[in-house]
Every structure is written in structure tokens, then in C-alpha cells.
N, C-alpha and C positions, 0 to 999 in steps of 0.2 A: 504494500500499499504507499502510496505517496502522499507526504504531508505537504499541505499549501496553505497559502493566507487567500482570504477570500474579503476584500475590503468594501463595505456597503455602504451607500448613503441610505441613512436612517434607518430603519427598522424594516428588516423584509419577512414575511411569512415565511414559515418553515418549509413550507410546499414549494415557495419559489427559490430557496437555496438548495433541496433536493434537485428541483428541475437544472439549475446551473450546476450541480455536480453532476449529475447524470451526462449532460452535455458536454462537460468536459471530460468524463471517462470514455464516451463515444469517439468524443474527437483525438485523444490521447492513447486510446486502448489499453488504459491501466486504469485500476480501481482509485481515487482519490480523495482524501480524508482533509476537508478544509478547517484552518481556525478561523472563525469569522468575527470581523473587526468592524465595528462601524466607524465610520470614517468623517468627522463633521466638513472635511474639507470639498467631499464629494457633493454634488449637485444633487446630483441621482444617478442612478446605474450603478455599477460594481467596477474593479480593477480586481482581477486573479493575479497570483504571484505563485507559479508554479515550475520547480525544476529550473529555477535562474532565468526562467521568461515571465514576462508582463503580459496579460492579454488585458486590454484596458476596453471597456464597453461603459465609459462614462459618459455623463449629458456633456461635462466638460470639453472632453474629445471630440465629439460630435460638434458641439458648437464651433470649437478650433477649425474642424474642416469646412465647416459651412463659410467662415470668416478667410479661408484660404481661396474657396472657389470666388468670392467676390474680388479677391485680387487679381486673380488671373484674367 
């Protein structure tokens, strides 16, 4: 089993944590155990830290991508 950290914005329902975990397990083809941490700096969404990699699904990242789109 791989230990990982899941930083979330606010409180997520336990069903949401299970859905995220299962998604990563399918993606990475291994069992994941998240240490879930509420991160007040996140506006929404989550960031996962697994095996030295960062998987960013935060609202802040999405807003930055929109800003970059306007600049191009």
C-alpha cells in the first residue's frame, strides 16, 4: 500500500474521499492510503501528493489556466 497526502479545501464528504482514492488507485494501479489534510489556502478542489508527484485539481490551478488563456 502506498501512503500519500490529500490536501482538501474545506471539508469533503467521506464518499468524495473514497471516490478520489479509487480514482487514483485505478490510475496508478496500486492501493493508496491518504492522510487527508484540510488546507485553508485552497479555494476549492484538492491536491494529492503521491510517490513524489503532485496531482493538482484545485480551483486555483483552474483559474490560473483561464488567466493564461486570456494572455495568449
